[in-house]
Steps between C-alpha positions, in 0.01 A plus 500: 500500500343480843439869503292455189280230676485725809372795291240283337372389829487853631300592189253213575455611860406850380293421193430120480260520209648775282589410141598147560423231257229250589608146479250218463649152556297237327525261785409740779178662606690789657589825343868593491664817401843552352733787560792523257828678583800528274641160608215327694139405488315490845189276497254587784152499631309767680340379813257693720759644728832410337684415178642146451801480273482155338815506294780724391640391159769636263343685209580216254347230710163365388226549773303194392803274496620625832155455668459155349849397623423629843166315515613161377841473681 
């Protein structure tokens, strides 16, 4: 499982904006991107010089519920 995450991170470093789903969270002014693997979703932001991975979720987890839980706890 960790190798799948490592491969996704390697892919992000090479092509950070290639064929990833844009994700607009209603309560945020920032643009997030979502990279899906077989088992995981990586939620991230592109910064000027780097990529910030915000969350790594299992495929079946809800992004909105996870972000809400993180913000309010």
